[in-house]
DRENGU-608686 format. One record per residue (C-alpha): residue in three letters; x, y, z. Coordinates in steps of 0.001 Angstrom, whole numbers, plus 500000, padded with zeros to 6 digits. Layout:
N
aa|u|v|w
Ala|X|Y|Z
...
This chain:
370
aa|u|v|w
Unk|522017|533424|501396
Unk|519347|531562|503377
Unk|519168|532620|507018
Unk|518625|530263|509941
Unk|515073|531571|510418
Unk|514238|530970|506756
Unk|515570|527426|507015
Unk|513446|526879|510100
Unk|510319|528212|508359
Unk|511025|525937|505415
Unk|511441|522997|507760
Unk|508130|523835|509470
Unk|506335|523834|506102
Unk|507750|520477|504962
Unk|505217|517647|504908
Unk|502870|519664|507161
Unk|499575|517899|506532
Unk|501241|514469|506371
Unk|502760|515129|509786
Unk|499372|516085|511278
Unk|497736|512912|509930
Unk|500690|510867|511182
Unk|500318|512351|514674
Unk|496605|511506|514698
Unk|497286|507925|513587
Unk|500088|507312|516087
Unk|498026|508909|518878
Unk|495077|506662|518000
Unk|497191|503491|517816
Unk|499099|504386|520995
Unk|495905|504888|522997
Unk|494533|501572|521737
Unk|497771|499714|522488
Unk|498031|501102|526018
Unk|494391|500345|526805
Unk|494403|496884|525222
Unk|497738|495954|526779
Unk|496600|497103|530229
Unk|493370|495092|530047
Unk|495184|491943|528920
Unk|497809|492238|531678
Unk|495143|492975|534307
Unk|493139|489907|533250
Unk|495365|487397|531395
Unk|492368|485111|530829
Unk|490933|487752|528477
Unk|487662|488307|530365
Unk|487990|492112|530381
Unk|488138|492106|526578
Unk|485654|489262|526131
Unk|488293|487065|524459
Unk|488988|483359|524909
Unk|492515|481977|525302
Unk|491522|479189|522888
Unk|491615|481666|519999
Unk|495447|481591|520176
Unk|495492|477865|519287
Unk|497952|476957|522057
Unk|500687|479449|521105
Unk|500256|481151|524505
Unk|498589|479754|527628
Unk|497129|483178|528471
Unk|497208|486809|527301
Unk|499935|488013|529692
Unk|502820|488010|527176
Unk|500743|489512|524318
Unk|499482|492133|526785
Unk|503004|493123|527841
Unk|504127|493362|524193
Unk|501089|495449|523262
Unk|501614|497774|526227
Unk|505282|498079|525215
Unk|504211|499149|521725
Unk|501958|501758|523317
Unk|504874|503090|525361
Unk|507020|503270|522224
Unk|504134|505105|520571
Unk|504280|507842|523233
Unk|507971|508490|522537
Unk|507342|508447|518775
Unk|504438|510882|519101
Unk|506551|513342|521093
Unk|509479|513072|518663
Unk|507239|513826|515677
Unk|505455|516624|517537
Unk|508779|518289|518399
Unk|510176|517693|514878
Unk|513407|516184|516162
Unk|516072|515038|513710
Unk|515147|511358|514162
Unk|511354|511754|514077
Unk|511153|509794|510801
Unk|513051|506894|512416
Unk|510724|506811|515428
Unk|507663|506923|513166
Unk|509002|503992|511157
Unk|509883|502111|514348
Unk|506422|502275|515918
Unk|504591|501651|512629
Unk|506919|498766|511799
Unk|506333|497289|515239
Unk|502569|497526|514771
Unk|502733|495892|511334
Unk|504708|492983|512824
Unk|502152|492783|515665
Unk|499218|492520|513238
Unk|500968|490011|510967
Unk|501894|487716|513880
Unk|498428|488140|515394
Unk|496699|487128|512157
Unk|498980|484095|511806
Unk|498267|482999|515407
Unk|494505|483586|515193
Unk|494365|482020|511707
Unk|491639|484442|510698
Unk|490923|488037|509741
Unk|488707|490070|512056
Unk|486930|493391|511538
Unk|489184|494795|514291
Unk|492153|494283|511956
Unk|490446|496724|509601
Unk|489761|499191|512416
Unk|493317|499167|513785
Unk|495401|497883|510872
Unk|494380|500245|508071
Unk|495464|503388|509968
Unk|498914|501811|510385
Unk|499248|501331|506621
Unk|498032|504887|506053
Unk|500620|506001|508598
Unk|503342|504445|506463
Unk|502161|506491|503485
Unk|502476|509608|505656
Unk|505921|508544|506906
Unk|507411|508124|503427
Unk|507312|511911|502670
Unk|508772|512571|506135
Unk|511745|510303|505407
Unk|512162|511720|501907
Unk|512123|515325|503159
Unk|514930|514488|505585
Unk|516987|512937|502779
Unk|515972|514985|499728
Unk|518708|513811|497362
Unk|518935|512501|493822
Unk|519693|509065|495259
Unk|516501|509175|497328
Unk|514450|510218|494277
Unk|515793|507328|492229
Unk|515258|504947|495130
Unk|511606|505977|495352
Unk|511207|505520|491590
Unk|512747|502051|491844
Unk|509934|501160|494256
Unk|507629|501225|491215
Unk|509571|498345|489674
Unk|509669|496515|493007
Unk|505902|496897|493488
Unk|505128|495311|490113
Unk|507636|492487|490567
Unk|506257|491784|494046
Unk|502626|491674|492881
Unk|503489|489334|490018
Unk|505509|487151|492416
Unk|502657|486683|494903
Unk|500342|485869|491979
Unk|502688|483004|491163
Unk|503357|481899|494757
Unk|499960|481999|496490
Unk|498031|479706|494060
Unk|500503|476923|494938
Unk|498906|476765|498408
Unk|495324|476556|497087
Unk|494534|472972|496144
Unk|492362|472835|493044
Unk|492904|476490|492142
Unk|493469|477221|488450
Unk|495101|480422|487216
Unk|493458|479730|483859
Unk|489797|479904|484857
Unk|489724|481480|488340
Unk|490224|485161|489166
Unk|492919|486687|491354
Unk|490242|487869|493788
Unk|489292|484266|494518
Unk|492669|483782|496202
Unk|491522|486166|498947
Unk|487821|485289|498894
Unk|486011|484753|502190
Unk|486535|481094|503060
Unk|489433|480574|500643
Unk|492386|478654|502179
Unk|494828|481277|500882
Unk|492947|484339|502130
Unk|495248|485115|505073
Unk|498426|484366|503102
Unk|497342|486665|500271
Unk|496387|489526|502594
Unk|499679|489330|504507
Unk|501834|489248|501369
Unk|499782|491865|499518
Unk|500275|494453|502300
Unk|503672|495338|500840
Unk|502349|496207|497367
Unk|500490|499471|498155
Unk|503358|500623|500396
Unk|505919|500172|497608
Unk|503593|501733|495041
Unk|502894|504717|497325
Unk|506655|505263|497664
Unk|506819|505233|493869
Unk|504040|507836|493759
Unk|506123|510123|495950
Unk|509082|509513|493642
Unk|506952|510627|490698
Unk|505971|513791|492587
Unk|509638|514509|493327
Unk|510455|513986|489648
Unk|507613|516163|488354
Unk|509340|519545|488415
Unk|507155|521856|486312
Unk|505159|518988|484781
Unk|501561|519242|485927
Unk|500757|515876|484328
Unk|503421|514101|486396
Unk|502169|515774|489567
Unk|498706|514430|488783
Unk|500130|510939|488161
Unk|501974|510964|491493
Unk|498853|512124|493338
Unk|496664|509518|491609
Unk|499097|506761|492557
Unk|498968|507730|496234
Unk|495147|507936|496166
Unk|495081|504559|494384
Unk|497229|503061|497170
Unk|495099|504468|499980
Unk|491987|503066|498258
Unk|493627|499658|497877
Unk|494711|499331|501496
Unk|491293|497807|501992
Unk|489702|495855|499190
Unk|486291|494402|500186
Unk|486575|490626|499692
Unk|484220|488569|497573
Unk|482683|485299|498695
Unk|483633|482046|497023
Unk|481739|481616|493775
Unk|479653|478691|495088
Unk|478367|480982|497858
Unk|477538|483764|495397
Unk|475934|481253|493023
Unk|473698|480012|495842
Unk|472394|483557|496328
Unk|474207|484109|499619
Unk|476310|487030|498453
Unk|476312|490168|500612
Unk|477218|493848|500457
Unk|480929|493000|500435
Unk|480513|491360|497004
Unk|478899|494507|495609
Unk|481634|496669|497128
Unk|484256|494332|495667
Unk|482972|495030|492160
Unk|482749|498772|492894
Unk|486373|498813|494073
Unk|487404|496939|490918
Unk|485709|499465|488618
Unk|487186|502469|490460
Unk|490646|500866|490481
Unk|490582|500212|486727
Unk|489471|503793|486059
Unk|492321|505118|488208
Unk|494800|502869|486398
Unk|493715|504260|483044
Unk|493751|507838|484328
Unk|497274|507666|485691
Unk|498476|505925|482520
Unk|496855|508641|480415
Unk|498472|511483|482342
Unk|501765|509570|482363
Unk|501666|509317|478583
Unk|500853|513026|478287
Unk|503917|513909|480358
Unk|506447|511902|478371
Unk|507540|511508|474753
Unk|505983|510113|471603
Unk|507374|506591|471990
Unk|505967|506305|475497
Unk|502574|507533|474251
Unk|502579|504791|471619
Unk|503481|502237|474287
Unk|500659|503509|476536
Unk|498192|503371|473641
Unk|499148|499726|473051
Unk|498560|499054|476758
Unk|495120|500680|476512
Unk|494291|498441|473537
Unk|495216|495367|475605
Unk|493009|496665|478429
Unk|490057|497039|476071
Unk|490492|493651|474380
Unk|491043|491515|477455
Unk|488758|493650|479605
Unk|485970|492891|477121
Unk|486794|489174|477185
Unk|486711|489271|480996
Unk|483378|491086|480854
Unk|481880|488250|478818
Unk|482838|485545|481327
Unk|482693|487334|484691
Unk|478845|487319|484973
Unk|479065|483513|485063
Unk|480534|483778|488577
Unk|477146|484933|489921
Unk|475581|481717|488623
Unk|478560|479530|489619
Unk|479060|478568|485982
Unk|482415|477704|484359
Unk|484690|480574|483328
Unk|487138|478727|481028
Unk|489633|481541|480413
Unk|488697|484305|482856
Unk|491874|483864|484899
Unk|494046|484294|481805
Unk|492201|487390|480521
Unk|492369|489080|483920
Unk|496042|488271|484425
Unk|496976|489640|481007
Unk|495396|492966|481988
Unk|497185|492954|485343
Unk|500501|492113|483676
Unk|499977|494904|481131
Unk|499592|497468|483911
Unk|502544|496100|485881
Unk|504772|496249|482796
Unk|503578|499798|482115
Unk|504591|500809|485654
Unk|508023|499194|485224
Unk|508631|501026|481938
Unk|507288|504309|483344
Unk|509577|504003|486367
Unk|512559|503252|484147
Unk|511854|506231|481864
Unk|511607|508619|484829
Unk|514744|507116|486356
Unk|516781|507917|483233
Unk|514980|511115|482258
Unk|517583|513834|481781
Unk|515319|516863|482108
Unk|513943|515989|485542
Unk|514025|519118|487652
Unk|512747|517547|490855
Unk|511751|519375|494017
Unk|513057|522917|494711
Unk|515209|521599|497541
Unk|516656|518900|495288
Unk|517279|521375|492450
Unk|519196|523572|494873
Unk|521396|520689|495938
Unk|522070|519660|492333
Unk|522997|523248|491421
Unk|525277|523453|494446
Unk|527005|520231|493389
Unk|527538|521596|489863
Unk|529111|524763|491271
Unk|531535|522723|493359
Unk|532465|520629|490326
Unk|533132|523766|488246
Unk|535233|525268|491041
């Protein structure tokens, strides 16, 4: 029989490092919100922050209302910080509340400003990372079979969402062709769909990170599945910020910068991580899934090679007749793999799950037998 002290020790050990990172993030965002809100309220014309009212394109006549909202978020952040620090029963709710409020703030701000600023990277990325830290906190409070399956279902949702925005966003880019232009050109610097893509794509790494946690909860004694879950979460953290490329006419004119080099670096690392997590996923499951993964690898090699032939033409602003198709086939192959992988784990009968979850399942079986 587990004593109260043992339960408390177990509770203290749950999601320890995630909680510390979450506290740092919320403390950082709270301090920034309180300071920024105070400066905007003190000087509604924006002079204390060296900002012009014109940047809001007439939505507000001054910064008073945005300042009050931002200060309010900072106040909410204080309560959230204290709740998480004290490990209260609703700490996960407060974490989600402040992080959700900040996400809404950044989304509305970007829409009003009609541009992306380096400050969005400085303040926005920690918020997304905070969500990744909050997911284990929520899951540890509701460590059930239903929660595990819900997290696994996020893998399917992430793929469906990414495919959906690939269909939707090009509609708003006049002259864009999914046949000969890459996905990255939808979010290129200067592209008319850059802001729309960034706002919609925010959801993808959050859903995929939740799936990664679901894989970890489904791993049991499988080391390969634990590696897959960890790789997925690392993959998501890496993809919270993807350095944008310039439009191909800018690159072709020799005006490319460091961000274009970093964009290619991110792409290479991302593809390697995709193949790694697929490889470990295949190793963890049965023969049929290994065959399916091998077929996916073959598609990667074929269409990756075809993409490699045409992609250098971007640097010279030359035509790339089928580059968009080759790239999208590879993306679709990975998304389908994730959907199948999620489905297999969802219906896998020998999933042992986390120790806490195994205990609850065993307890349920005992009650059924009684």
